[in-house]
C-alpha positions in Angstrom: -40.9 33.5 4.5 -39.5 31.3 7.3 -41.9 28.5 6.3 -40.9 28.9 2.6 -37.2 28.7 3.5 -37.8 25.7 5.7 -39.7 23.9 2.9 -37.0 24.8 0.4 -34.3 23.4 2.7 -36.2 20.2 3.3 -36.7 19.9 -0.5 -33.0 20.5 -1.2 -31.5 18.1 1.5 -32.2 14.8 -0.5 -31.0 16.5 -3.7 -27.7 17.5 -2.1 -27.3 14.1 -0.4 -27.9 12.3 -3.7 -25.5 14.6 -5.5 -22.9 14.0 -2.8 -23.3 10.2 -3.0 -23.1 10.4 -6.8 -19.9 12.4 -6.7 -18.4 9.8 -4.3 -19.5 6.9 -6.5 -18.1 8.5 -9.7 -15.0 9.8 -8.1 -11.5 8.5 -9.0 -10.7 8.1 -5.3 -10.0 4.7 -3.7 -9.8 4.4 0.0 -6.9 2.3 1.2 -6.7 0.8 4.7 -4.3 -1.6 6.4 -4.2 -4.1 9.2 -0.8 -5.0 10.4 0.0 -8.1 12.5 -2.1 -11.0 13.6 -4.7 -11.7 16.3 -2.9 -14.8 17.4 -0.2 -13.6 19.7 1.8 -16.9 19.5 1.8 -16.7 15.7 2.7 -13.0 15.9 5.7 -14.0 18.1 6.8 -16.6 15.6 6.5 -14.1 12.7 8.7 -11.7 14.7 11.2 -14.4 15.3 11.3 -15.3 11.6 11.4 -11.7 10.4 8.1 -12.0 8.6 6.0 -8.9 8.0 2.2 -9.5 7.5 0.0 -6.7 6.2 -3.5 -6.9 4.9 -4.5 -4.1 2.5 -8.1 -3.2 1.8 -9.3 -1.0 -1.1 -12.8 0.5 -1.2 -14.6 2.7 -3.7 -16.9 2.6 -6.7 -13.9 3.4 -8.8 -12.3 -0.1 -8.5 -15.4 -2.0 -9.7 -14.7 -3.8 -13.0 -11.0 -3.2 -12.8 -7.9 -5.4 -12.2 -4.9 -4.7 -10.0 -1.2 -5.1 -10.8 1.4 -5.3 -8.0 5.0 -4.5 -8.7 8.3 -4.5 -6.7 10.7 -1.7 -7.5 14.3 -1.9 -6.5 16.4 1.2 -5.8 20.2 1.3 -5.5 22.2 4.5 -4.7 19.2 6.6 -5.4 18.3 5.1 -8.8 15.6 2.7 -9.9 17.4 -0.4 -11.1 14.8 -3.1 -11.4 11.0 -3.5 -11.6 9.5 -6.9 -11.0 5.8 -7.8 -11.4 4.6 -9.7 -8.3 1.0 -10.2 -9.5 -0.8 -9.4 -12.8 -3.9 -11.2 -14.1 -5.2 -8.3 -16.2 -7.7 -9.6 -18.8 -8.6 -12.7 -16.8 -12.2 -12.2 -15.8 -11.8 -14.5 -12.8 -9.6 -11.8 -11.2 -11.7 -8.8 -12.3 -13.0 -6.9 -9.2 -16.7 -7.4 -9.2 -17.6 -5.2 -6.2 -16.6 -1.9 -4.6 -14.1 -3.6 -2.2 -11.1 -5.9 -2.6 -8.2 -6.9 -0.4 -5.1 -9.0 -0.2 -2.4 -10.0 2.3 1.2 -9.1 1.6 3.9 -11.2 3.4 7.6 -10.5 3.3 10.4 -12.4 5.0 13.9 -11.0 5.5 16.4 -13.8 5.4 20.2 -13.7 5.8 20.7 -13.4 2.0 17.4 -12.5 0.4 13.9 -11.0 0.7 11.0 -13.3 0.1 7.6 -12.1 -0.9 4.1 -13.6 -1.2 0.7 -12.2 -1.9 -2.5 -14.0 -0.7 -5.9 -12.9 -2.0 -9.4 -14.3 -1.4 -9.1 -16.5 -4.4 -5.5 -16.7 -5.3 -1.9 -17.0 -4.1 0.9 -15.4 -6.0 4.3 -17.0 -6.8 6.9 -16.7 -4.0 9.6 -14.5 -5.3 13.1 -13.7 -3.9 15.1 -10.5 -4.0 18.7 -9.7 -3.0 19.5 -7.7 0.1 22.6 -5.9 1.4 22.5 -5.3 5.1 25.7 -3.2 5.3 23.5 -0.2 6.3 21.4 -2.2 8.8 18.4 -4.6 8.9 15.6 -4.3 6.3 12.2 -3.5 7.7 8.8 -3.3 6.0 7.1 0.1 6.6 3.8 1.4 5.4 2.8 5.0 4.7 -0.1 5.4 7.0 1.5 6.8 10.1 -1.4 7.7 12.5 -3.9 7.7 9.7 -6.4 4.8 9.3 -7.3 5.4 5.7 -5.4 6.9 2.8 -7.2 8.4 -0.2 -5.5 7.6 -3.5 -6.2 8.6 -7.1 -7.1 5.3 -9.0 -5.8 6.7 -12.3 -2.2 6.7 -11.0 0.0 3.8 -9.6 0.8 4.4 -5.9 3.1 2.8 -3.3 1.7 0.8 -0.4 4.8 -0.4 1.3 8.5 0.3 1.6 11.1 -2.3 2.6 14.1 -0.2 3.8 17.2 0.0 5.8 17.3 2.9 8.3 18.2 6.5 7.9 21.3 7.1 9.9 22.2 10.3 11.6 25.9 11.4 12.1 25.7 10.3 15.7 24.8 6.8 14.6 21.2 6.9 15.6 19.0 5.1 13.1 15.3 5.6 12.2 12.9 3.8 9.9 9.7 5.8 10.7 11.3 9.1 9.9 11.7 7.8 6.3 8.3 6.1 5.7 6.3 8.9 7.5 8.0 11.8 5.7 6.4 13.8 2.9 9.3 12.9 0.7 8.5 11.1 -2.6 9.4 7.4 -1.9 11.3 7.4 -5.3 13.8 9.8 -3.6 14.3 8.0 -0.3 17.7 6.9 -1.3 19.1 10.3 -2.1 17.1 12.2 0.6 17.9 9.8 3.5 21.1 8.3 2.3 19.7 4.8 2.0 21.8 2.8 -0.4 19.4 0.0 -1.2 15.6 -0.4 -0.7 12.4 -1.7 -2.3 9.0 -0.2 -2.9 5.7 -2.1 -3.4 3.4 -0.4 -6.0 -0.2 -1.1 -7.0 -1.9 0.0 -10.1 -5.6 -0.5 -11.0 -6.1 -1.2 -14.7 -9.1 -1.8 -17.1 
């Protein structure tokens, strides 16, 4: 009996392994990872001085193969969505169709005295540089991701999702300000304004399309 069970287990292992691999391949999950900052310390210092945020996002999964991605900037004021701007959309152009299980791009944002400047750089493209208004009455704007201590986020490819928030801080009654408390909370980013009393902020959203 022991030998029969052992043979049955040996027989089942490859079947289970293949089934697991197939479920991962056919799943609707895309794994999102991020690399913040630069390896060149002098360039990193310059970026800090110029208020430039540099983030490289990578997306991996069988689910993204054959799709396009659209990147949007959403502007919120006093808790309400007031504007949605497309930063990048080449849907339908085969040159930009994802032809493997992995894709990535770099997202750069620069906070100036009067506006926010954004640029997206991919392996084979650079987006238009776009400018957005800012209001620093509540404090300086800072770009924050949603990873916290996690290295990878699992997202459902069938729904758009946020990859970055560009926010002013949440202020406590004693005047103490926090950015991480906002970005690393479990609060829906659409509700940051109302939940954390942030009068104006931006969210960067990605959507994978056919």
